[in-house]
C-alpha positions, 0 to 999 in steps of 0.5 A, a space after each residue: 645129069 650134072 651135079 652143080 656147085 653147092 652154095 657156100 654159106 658164110 658166117 657173119 663173122 666171116 663176112 665182118 672180117 672180110 667187109 673191114 679188111 675191104 674198108 681198111 683200104 690197103 687191099 683191092 677188092 679183087 685181092 681180098 676176094 682171091 685171099 678169102 676166096 670170096 667173088 670181088 663183088 661180094 666183098 663190095 656188098 659186104 662193105 657196103 652193107 658194113 658201112 650202112 649198118 654201122 650206125 646202128 651199133 651206137 643207137 640206144 645206148 643211153 636211156 632207159 632199158 626197154 621193158 622186154 614185150 612179153 613181160 609188158 602185159 604181166 606189169 599192167 595186169 599186175 598194176 590193174 590188180 593193186 589198183 582194183 584191191 585199193 578200189 575196193 578198200 575205198 569202197 568199203 572204208 566210205 
């Protein structure tokens, strides 16, 4: 049995670096692929992905910060507790 090539895994930083180089447009995808040791089609995919997801970098920068999902039930239970205490106090007073 012959030993096949192992699949390369690239870090997100590496992918971003290659995609930004492709976006600059100074070199062709083939030149970038040879420089970084990546297939030109892969460079094209990373470039396209960067272009499509670039808009998400600037979404949600303004407005209130969202409450963490794991803290929300805790806040709701504390509010329920406060309201129960207030209701009991009002029942006793009347």
